[in-house]
N, C-alpha and C positions, 0 to 999 in steps of 0.2 A: 506665274510660271515657276515651276519647281527648279531646284538646282540641276536636276537631270535634264530638264527641258532647256535650261539656259545654255547648256553645252552645245546646243544646236544653233545658237545665235548666228555664228558665221555662215552656216548653210542657209539659214533663213534670209540673211542679208544678200547672199549670192542670188537666191531665187527672186528676191524682190528686185534687184538691179536688172536681172535678165528680163523680168516681166515688164517693167516700165520702159526698158530700152526698145521694146518691140512696138511701142505706141508711135503713131505717126503725127500726132498733134498734141498740144498742151492739154486740152480738155480730156482726151483719152488717158494721157499719162496721169493727170490728177485723179481721175476716177479709179484707175488701176492702183495708184499709190495708196489711197485711203482704204481700199478693199484689202490690199495685201497687209497693210499695217494692222488693221483690225484683226485679221486672221492670225498674224504672228503672235500677238500678245493677248488674244482672246478678249478683245475689247468689245463692248456693246456698241459704241459709237465713235466715229472718227470724222473729222472735217478738215478741209484745207482752206485757209483764210488768206486772201491776197493782201498786198500792201495797203489797200484802201479799207480793209476791214470786212470785205464781202466774202461770204462763203461760196467758193467756186466749185466745190465737190464735197459730198458727204455720204455717209452710210450709217444706218441705224436709226435715223429719224425719218418720220413721214416727209414726203417731198415738199409739202406746203406748210410744215409745222416745225421747221428747224429753229431752235432757240438762238438766233444769231447774236442777240445782245449778250447772253451768258457766254457764248463761245468767244465773242470779241473780248470780254473781260479776261477770260483765261488766256487768250492769245497775247494780250498786253502784259498780264502779270506773270505769265509762265506757268501758273497752276491755279486751280480753283475748283469750283463745283458747277456742274451742268445737269439739267434734267434729262433723264434717260427714260424712254417710253417703257412702261410696265415695271420700272424699278424705282424711279424717283431720283432725287439728287445723288450724284456720284462724283467721286474725285476725278479730276481731269488734269492732263499735262499739256503745256504749250511748248512745241519744239520749233525754234526758228529755222527757216530754210536758208537764210542768208541775212544780209543787211538791208534788204529792200522791204522788210516788214511782213513777208509771207510767213505763215506759221501753220504747223500741223498740230491739231488739237485732238487728243486721244482721251476718251472717257471709259472707265470700267468700274463695275460694281465689285464688291468683295475686297480681296487682298490688295494692298497698295502696290504700286509698281516697284519692282526690285531694281537694284543698280544695273544688273545685266540687261533688264528690259529697257531701262532708260538709255543705256549705251546703244542698244540695238535700234531703238527708235531714232536716236540722234543720227546714227549711220544711215537709216532709211530716209530721214529728212534731208541729209546731205546729198544722198544719191538722187532723190527726187528733184532737189534744187538744180543739180547739174543737168539732169535730163530736161527739165523745164527751160533752163537757160539756153541749152543747145537748140531745143525746138523753137524757142523764141527767136534765136538768131536765124534759123532757117526761115521762119515766117517773115522776119524783117527783110531778109534778102529778097524774098518773093515780092514783098510789098513795095520796096524801094525801086525795083527795076522797072523801066518803061517797057512797053510792049516790044519796042525795037531791040532794047538791050537784052531782054530775057532770052531771046532766041540764041544770042551769041555767048552770053556770059553766065547766065543763071545756073546752067547745068554744071559748069566748072566749079563755081563757088559752092554750090550745093553739095557736090560730090566731095569736095575738100572738107566741108563741115561734117558731113556724115561719116567720113573716114576718121576724123578726129574724135567724134562722139563714139564711134565703135572702138577706137583704141582706148579711150577712157574706160568704157564699160568692160572691155577685155582685161585691162590692167586690174580693175577692181575685182573682177571675177577671179583672176589669178591669185590675188592676195587672199580672197575669202577661201579659195580652195586650200591654200597653204595653211591658213588658220584651222580649217575644218579637219585637215589631215594631221594636225598637231606636229607640223614640221618644226625643226629647231627654231626657237624664238629669234635668235640673231639673224638667221636667214630670212625670216619673215620681215623683220624690221628693215633689213637691207633691200628687200624687194620693194617695200613701201617707199623708201627713200629714192631708190632708182627710178620707180615709176613716176614719182612726183617730179623729179628733174627732167625726165624724158618727155612727159606730156605737157609740162609747163614751159618747155623750151629753154631751161636754164641748167647749167652743169654744176651747180653748187647747192644741192639739197643736203640737209642733215637732220638727224633726230637726236635731241639732247634730253637726258633724264636726270632728275634730282638725285644727288648723291645720298643714299640712305644713311651713311655715317656722318655726313656733313650737309644737312638739308638746305643750307644757305647757298649751295653751289650746284651748278648743272655740269654734267660731263657728257661728252659726245659718245653716243651709243652706236651710231651708224652715220656714214657720210660719203659724199661724192664730191671731189674737186677742192677739198680743203687741205690736202696734204702739205702744201707749202706753208700755209698759215699755221697749221697745227704743229709743224716742226719748229716754228719760230719761238724763241725763248719767251717773248712777251705774251703769247697766247696760251700755250699748254693745253688747249682744248677745254678749258674750264670757263664758265660764265657765272657771274654772281646773280642770284635771283633778285629781281627788282631793278636791275641796271641793264640798259641796252634793250634791243628788240626781243631777244629770247627771254631775258630776265623779266621784262614787262609782261610778256605773254603768259608766263607762269604766275606772276604776282597778281595780275589783273584778270586772269582766267578768260581772256578774249583774244580775238585775232588782232594782231598789230601789223600795220602796213606803213612802210616808210619808202617813199619814191625819190627823195632828195637827200640821200644819206650823207653826201659830201658836205652839205651845209646844214643838216638837221641837228637837232638837240640829241639825237640818239647816237651820233657819231662817236666811235671809239678809235683811239690812235692806231692800234695794230691793223684794224680793218680799213681805215682810211689809206694807210700806206700800201695796202694791197689792191686799192682801186675799187672798193665796194661802192656800187651806185644805188642799188635799191634792194630791199629785202622785206619779207613778210614772215610772220611766225604765228602758228595756230597752236592752242593748248592741247595737250594730250592728258587724258584722264585715266584713273584707275580707282575703283571703289568710291566713286563720287568726289574724288579730290584730284587736283591738277598735279601730275607727277613728271611733267616734261613738256617739250614743245617740238613741233615739226617746223623747221626753218627752211626757207628758200631764199637764196641770195643771188643777185645778178651783178655782173661786172660790165654790163652793156650800158652805154650812155643813153639817157632818155627812156630807160625801161619804165613802163607803166603797167601795173597789174590790173587786168579787167575784173569786173565783178564775177564773171564765170571762173576765172583763174583763182580768185580768192575763195570762192565756194569749193573749188576743186581741192585746194590745199586743206581746207577745213574738213572735207570729206576724207582725204587721206589721213588726217590726224585722228578722225574717228575710227578709221580702220586700225591705226596703231593702238588706239585705246582698246579696241576689241581684242587685238592680238595679245596685248599685255595682260588684260583681264583674264583671258582664257588661259594664258601661260601661268598666271598666278593661281588660278583655280586648279589647274593640273598639278602644280607644285604642292598646293595645299592638300589635294586629294592623295598625292603620292606620300606626302609627309604623314598624313593621317593613317594611310595604309601600312606604313612602316614604323610608326611610333606609338607608344602607349599614350592614350588620351589623358590619363590622370597625371602621370609623372613626367611626360615628355621624353622619356628614355626610349631607345630603340626597342622594338618588340621582338618576338621570337624569329619572325621571318628575316628582318634586317640583321639581327644578331647572328643568325646562322650563316647568312651571306658574308658577314664580316669575318667570321671564323674561317670560312673557306678561303677568303682572300688572304687572311693572315697566314694560313697554312701554306698557300702557294708562295707567298713572299718568304716564309720561313725556310722552305725547301731550297730556294735560291741562295739564301744567306747561311744555311746550315744551322739554323736556330729552331727551337721548339716553341709551340704555343701552349698556353694554359687557359683553362676555363675554371672559374670558381662559381659554384652553384650554391645559392643561399635560400633557405626556407625559414621564415620567422616562426619562432616558438610562441605558442599561446596567442597568435594573432586572432584566432576565432573568438577567444574569450573577450578581447577588446571589442571586436566587431559586434558580437551578440549582446554584450552588456552595455556598451556606450552608444551603439548604433552605427550604421554604415557610414554616416558622415564623419564620425570620429575615426573609423577604420581607414577611410580615404585620407584623412589628415595625417594619420600615422604613416601610411604608405608613402606619402609625399615627403614627409620628414626623413624617413629611412632612406628613400632614394637619394635625397640631397646629401645625407651623411656618407652613403656609399660612394657617391660620385666625388665628394670632396676628399675621400681617402685614397684615390687612385693617382697613378702617374698620368702625365699628359697623353701618353700613347694608349692608355688602357680604355676600354669601352664597357660601360655599365648598361644593363638592359633589364627591363621587367618582363618576365615571361608569362605572367598571369597570376591572379590572386596575390598571394604573399610570397611568390617566388621571384628571385632576382638572380642575375648572372653577371659575371665580369669576364671579359676577354683580355688576356695578357699576351702581348706579342714579344717576340725576340727574347725568349727566356733562356738563361744559361742552365737552369735546372729547376727541380721541384721546390728547392729551398726558397728560391726567389718568389714563387707563387705563395708559399707559406707565409712569407713576410707580409705580402699584400693582404692575405686573409686575416692575419693578426691585426693589421691596421684597421681593417673593417670591423672586426670584433671589438677593438678598443673604442672605435667611433660610436658603436652602438651601446656602450656601457652606460654612458650618462643618461639620465631620464629624459624622456621626450614629453613636452607639454602638449596635451591633447584636450581641447575644450576646457581649459582651466585645471586639468588634472595632470599629475606626473605619472607617466606610464613607462615602465621598464620593459625593455624588449631584448631578447637574445636571438641568435640565429644558429641553426644547424648548417654547417658548411662542408661541402664536398669539393675536392680539388682533383682535376685530371690534367696531366701534361703529356703531350705527345705530338706526333706528326700525321695522325690518321685523318679521315674525313671529318667534316664538321659535325655531322649528326652523331658520329661515334664518340667524338670527344665530349660533346654535350651530354650524351647518355651516360658516359663513364662518370662525369662529375655529378650527375643526378644520382647515380647508384651510390657513390661515396657519401653524398648528402643524406640519402635515405638510411644508410648504415649508421651515420653519425646520429641521426635523430633516434634510431632504434636503440642506440647505446646510452641514451639518457638526455639527449637534446643539449643545445649550447656547446656542441663539440665541433671540432674540425678534423676531418679524415681525408687522407689521400687515397685515390682509387687503387685497388689491387685486384688482380684477376679473380681471386677467390670470392670477392664480394658479389660477382654477378650471379653465381649459382645460389647464393644465400638470398639475394633479392628475388630471383625467380621463384624460389621455394616459398618465400614470404608472400609474394603476390598470389601464388596458387592457394596458399592457406587462407589468405584474406578472401579470395573469391569463394572458396568452399565454406568459410564462416558465414558470409553474407547469405548463401543459399540455406545454410542450416538455420539461421535466424528467421528467414522468410518462411521456412517450413515448420517452425517451432520444434526443431530437433535438439535444442539445448535443454538438458534436464536440470532439475533443481534438487540438490541434496541438502541435507540438514545436519548441522552439528549441535549437540546439546549444549545448553548453557546451564551450569550447575550452581546451586546455592551452596556455598562452601561451608556454612555452619552445620547443615545436616546432610550434606552431600546428596541433595535432592534435585530433581529436575525443575528448573525455573523457566526454561524457554528454549528457543532454537535460533540459530543463525542460518539464513538461506544462502546457499552458495551455488553458482552456476557451474555445471559440469557438461563437457562436450565429449561424447564418444563418437569418434569418426569411424565410418564403416571400414576404412582401410588403415588409417593411422592408429586406430585404437583410441585410448584416452588421451586427449590433448590437455596438458596442464594449463590451468587458468593463467599463470604468468605469461603463457605463450599466446593465448588468444584474446584475453581481456585488453591488453594494450593495443592490439590491432583494432578491436571494436572502438576503443577510445579515439584512435587516429582517424578512422573513416566515418565516425559519427553513428555507426550502427549500435553503439552502446545504449543509445536512447531507446531503440526498439527492444534490445535485449533486456535492458533494465525494466522496461514496462512489462515484459513477459515474466521475468523473475518475480516482480512485485505482485502481480495478479495471481500467479501460481502459488506463491508463498502465502498470501492472504487467504486464498481458497483452502489450502491445506491446513492452515492454522484454525480456520473456522470449522473445518471437518473434525479436527482433533478435539476442539473445544466441545463440539456436540457429542462426540463419542466418549471423551474423557473429561467431563466438565470440571471446572474449578469454581471458586467463589468469584462473584462479579467484582469484588473489591481487589482481588489478586489474581488476574488472569495470567496464563503463561505468555511470555513475550515472544514475538516473532521479529527478529532483527533482519533487515534487508539493507544491503549496501546501496548508497546513492552516489553515482559518479559525478565528477565535475561537469561533464557534458549534460547529464540529466538535470543538475541543479540550474544550469544556464537555460534549459528548455522552458519557454514561457508556459507550456502546458503541464508542467510537473505537478502543480497543486491540483489541477483538475484530474490528472491521472491518478493521484493518490486517493482523492475523494471518491472517484469512480470505483477504484479497486475495493475500498471499504464498503461502499454502498452495494456493489454487485455481489460481494461474498458474505456480507453480514458480519464481518469481523469487527469487534469493538475497537475504536480508534486507540484506546489506551493500551491495547495489546500489541500495537505496531510500533517498532523502533526503527527509525531511519538512521543509518550510519553514514557519516560524512568524514572524509579524511581531513586531517589538520591543515594540510597545504591547500586544499580546495577552499577552505574557509577564508584563507588570506587573499584569494585572487582579486576579489572586488568587494570590499567590506560592506558598503552601503547596500548594494544590490543583493548580496548574500543575506544580510540581515533581514531585508524586506521579504525575501522569498522564504526564508526559514520561519519568520514570524507568521506568514500565511499558512505554512504547513503546521506550525504549532497550534494555530487557531482551529485546525481540524480535530485536535485532541490527541494527535500522535506524539510520541516522544522522540527526542533527537539525541544521538550519541556522537562523540568525537572518536573516530577510529584511529588506531595506532598512535595514541597520544604520547607525546614525548619525542617523536622522531621528526616533527616539523619545526616551525619557527614562530609559532604564535606567542604573543605576549599575554600576560595576565589581564592587561587592560582590555584587549580584544576578547579574551575568553569570557569575561564578565558581560560583555555586550551581546554575545550570542545567546539565543533562547534554548540552551542545551540542557539535558537532564542527566546524561551519563558520560563518563570518561572511560574509554577502553584502553587499559595499560598495554603498551606495545610489548611484543614478545621479547625483545632484547632485555627489558628490565626484569622479566620473569626468569630469563636464562641466567641472570646475575644473582639469583637467590641460592647459590651453592653454599654449602657449609663453609664457614670461615670467611666468606666474602662480605665483609662489613660494609664496604662501599656500595655494593649491589643492593644490599638490604636497605641502606640509607636512601638510595634513590627510589626504590619501590615505596618505602614509607612516605617519602615526600609527595609522591603522586597520590597515594591514598589520603594523606592529610589534606592535600590541596582539594581533592574531590569533596571531602567532608566539610572543609571550611566554606566551600561554594555551594554546599547542600546538594551535591551531585552523587549519584550512585557510581560505583567503580566496578568494572568487569576486567579481569585479567585474562589476556589471550596467550595461547601457546603453552599451557601447563602440561608438562610431559612427565612429571614425577610427583608422587604423593607428598614428598617433603616440601616441594614448592607450594602445593595447595595448603599445607599446614601453616607454613610461614605467612602466606597471604591472608589466611583467615586470622592468624594471630595479629597481623598488622591492621586488620579491620576491613579488608577487602571483602565485599559481600558475595560477588559472583565470579565464576571463572569458566573457561572452556579450554579444551586442548586434547591431545591424543591420550593423556592419562585417563580421561574419562571416556572418550569415544571419538572415533574418526567421523568425518561427514559420511552420511549414509542415505540410501534411497528412502523414499517415503514409507514403503512397506516395512523396511527394517526398523525405521524409527517408530512406526506404529507398534511393532512387536516390543520395542524397548519401553514404550510408554505403558503398554499393557502388562508387562512382566512384573514390575514392582507393585502394581495395583493388586495382583493376585496374592501378593505376600502381605497385603495390608498396609503398605507404605503410602504416605500421603505426598502428593506433588502440589505444592502451592507456591505462589510468588512471595518471597520473603519481604518483610516490611522495609528492608533497607532500600528497596526500589520505590521511590515516591511516584504515586500515580498522578497527583496534581502537578 
């Protein structure tokens, strides 16, 4: 039975009780009971065994081929294996109907019985025991009366017994309806306690449950008739597990009956003084363990509990078990619906509800509420490089650090992915929210160990403070976070009205970019790479250009970061790579060079592309499909990308290098790589960043020294050096003098469309000039 089906257990028990209660003799009730039990848990076979071990009713076995010996073994042991026709040996349960030895044996193939099914079957066994006991009483009344007596007395006694039986079944049906309708648990428990006292003729029933914070003690959860005793200083409504009637019922997990309390070993002082004469207690279960007891006490002298009354108390205890199990399941489902499964923090639905509650309280107190919205920077890098298990481990650690940074009244939540939020109540101003955000940032500063590695994580944080509706406050914090991430990540910003328009504009641009990438509307332009010794064309750098039909030319710094954030840079990079390789192969065919010194085609490789497991296959396919020699392709990676995950990066770059392509470090000098790491990467070229070229002004000795240091570093590592951003002839001359072999920049040419570049290549050829790869670029 699935969890969804288990939620119908109370309704199934109600129908079971109604069905067996309509039977007029024990045989009919036994047949109805086994049939209903089999149907409820989809069992192949069910049998009812009497106290002598005989099978009195069964379903699922041929009439004259019931395996009574196997069934008897299960009945005595409580579980075992029986043969099922057409299936073979199957697991079986034995559920006692009382202390007279009668047992309900249930066998099913496939999945084992769940705790909910076991509880349901115990309830059915208890209900069937009550019905059989009452029918037995009716039969006994009929058999003991003489012919003369029957006419006068049988009808009166029979009517009384039938009425009592009807009251029992009505009470049980009422309890089951309350459970099915998910009425408040306390009310259901009080209904059970009240029905037990009413039907058993005693006015002192009680339900006691184990204290979850102190499992050695029982506390009264519902009661009738104990007010005077519970108010006494010596009682306090608590009972120790293992001591007394209630304590033994829990410790021994069985029905405890004491009918001579005043002289028995179970007697306790406070209860003696209040005149307790007899009592019995039945265990209450939840998830397979005893968690309480249903107690019935009597203050009447000579009180004796009949077997039927004992069975009735056990049946009511099973109803309490069903109610508690169902309530726990509902609580669990509600918790799961409102909390994040990974971190245990409230989810978006619960968080939004708490914001609204805090806003309502704030309006009464005249205070504001604040929301802090956090998004982890570079979380995808960890997730993709180390795996989802490592990503989950990181999220749990981050959630713990955020939660530990908060005040007791604050609420942290995980909204999904790597997004978290914090609710701040009763704020005096935005400065107070800023202090909490600062504490969170500080808490995330220290490295987090994930699968034996130290991972550093930062967060972009947005703050919104106000008295508006919950969804609006959360949206404002999200907008502020989005702006913080756009300004460079690892920042904290407070929401301002002007941010909204910028975010809308950014979202529109992002949507239009995605459509442009899908339609291959992004063009590829090319900037010449020049050999500085002879000022000749040595190659090209491929650059993405987006001309929007309405906005016009959208600058790369505006759309490339967007593509990085939403992941579309992988598709865009693949498009640029294939287009550039195709164009380079076409130029090589039209304007051939020597095989030993082909013109290079440089293509930028983003961090997201390098993390893509298909990157090596994409590069290999681009070379194979276009026919471009691998030695003509240079892949440029920024210095910071190389540092994200050294081992994984080295492995992927080594695989690319094995294809025969060359690798360049772009914008060298602006990152934070060490020489030790630089030597480990299989790179061929250093591209000197533009700020070092800008420093080559006349008289700037420091700028010249920095440029020389980069050139000499490249030479010592046997790497080629390309200077970027050359805007003046004097800069080119100094770079050549320092030993830099190649350069590019506006001084030579701006990026241009393929047709314009084709004309530039053809122009010097007509003048007899030669375009060849200089020897300073190593091919091997």
